[in-house]
C-alpha positions in Angstrom: 235.4 54.4 176.6 235.3 50.3 176.6 237.8 49.2 179.1 239.1 45.6 178.9 241.8 43.5 181.3 244.4 42.5 179.0 246.2 39.7 180.1 249.1 37.0 178.9 248.6 35.5 175.4 251.6 32.8 175.9 253.9 31.6 178.9 256.6 29.6 178.5 260.4 29.2 180.0 261.3 31.9 178.2 258.6 34.5 179.8 255.5 35.7 178.1 254.0 37.6 175.7 251.2 39.7 175.9 249.1 41.2 172.6 247.6 44.1 173.6 245.8 45.2 170.6 244.9 42.6 167.4 243.9 43.4 163.5 244.1 48.1 163.9 246.1 49.9 162.2 248.0 52.8 163.9 250.2 56.0 163.0 251.1 57.0 166.5 253.0 55.3 169.7 253.2 57.4 172.8 254.3 57.3 176.1 253.3 59.7 179.0 254.2 60.2 182.6 252.3 61.8 185.0 252.8 62.6 188.5 250.1 61.9 191.0 247.2 64.1 191.3 247.8 65.4 187.4 245.3 65.4 184.8 245.5 65.0 181.0 243.3 65.6 178.6 239.7 67.1 178.8 239.2 67.2 175.3 237.6 65.2 172.4 239.1 64.3 168.7 236.7 64.5 165.4 239.3 61.9 163.9 241.3 59.8 166.0 240.2 56.9 167.8 242.8 56.1 171.2 243.8 53.0 172.9 245.6 54.2 176.5 247.6 50.9 178.2 248.2 51.4 181.6 252.1 50.2 182.2 252.2 51.5 185.7 250.4 53.6 188.5 246.3 54.1 188.5 244.5 56.4 187.8 241.0 57.8 186.9 239.6 57.9 183.6 236.6 59.8 182.8 234.9 59.8 179.5 231.6 61.2 178.1 229.8 60.9 174.8 227.4 63.5 173.5 224.1 62.1 174.8 225.3 59.8 177.1 226.3 60.2 180.6 229.6 60.4 182.2 231.2 57.4 182.3 234.4 56.7 185.2 237.0 53.9 185.8 239.5 53.4 187.6 242.7 51.4 185.4 245.8 50.6 186.6 248.5 48.8 184.9 247.1 45.6 182.7 244.1 48.0 181.8 243.3 49.1 178.7 240.9 52.2 177.3 239.6 53.1 174.3 238.0 55.9 172.8 236.3 56.8 170.1 236.3 59.9 168.0 233.6 62.5 170.1 234.0 61.1 172.9 235.5 63.9 175.8 238.2 62.4 178.1 240.7 63.0 180.7 242.8 61.5 183.1 243.7 62.2 186.6 246.9 60.5 188.3 246.0 59.0 191.4 249.5 57.4 191.6 252.1 58.3 189.4 251.2 56.6 186.6 253.2 55.5 182.8 251.0 55.3 180.2 251.1 54.4 176.4 248.8 55.5 173.6 248.4 54.1 170.7 246.8 56.6 168.0 244.8 56.2 164.7 244.7 59.9 163.2 246.0 63.1 163.6 247.9 63.0 166.7 251.0 62.6 166.8 254.6 64.1 166.3 253.8 67.5 164.4 250.0 66.1 164.4 249.4 66.5 167.9 247.2 69.5 168.2 245.3 69.2 164.6 242.9 66.8 165.7 242.7 67.7 169.5 239.8 70.1 170.9 240.0 71.1 174.3 236.8 71.6 176.2 235.6 74.7 177.9 233.2 72.5 179.8 233.9 70.7 182.6 233.3 66.7 181.0 230.5 66.1 183.2 228.8 69.5 181.4 230.2 68.1 177.8 227.7 68.7 175.3 226.8 68.7 171.3 226.7 72.9 172.1 230.0 72.2 172.7 231.5 70.8 169.4 233.2 73.1 167.4 
């Protein structure tokens, strides 16, 4: 998991422009609202790369790649998280949270579950044996 703090690109008397991601092709954009205490994810994707941009609130993000250590971060508005293929991930809303998910791969609309592989073990126990 990569985490990046996004800052304003340009600012003038009309307001500001903030570039979140540059030079990456997406085929899906999703807004997710999570109530305090809810957990989302707990899965991985074989082909999909995702970027998660926090708009409002705060959440705990966990990720685990095979043969690597569990990564845990707290993210809040202006933070951008990215997950690569085969990187298990989940999110727990610390407060009511709103975030934008930009996906490259089969991850939106009718294809939402096409490249989603649910974990049968806790994310901290994810290993190559869990890849189907």
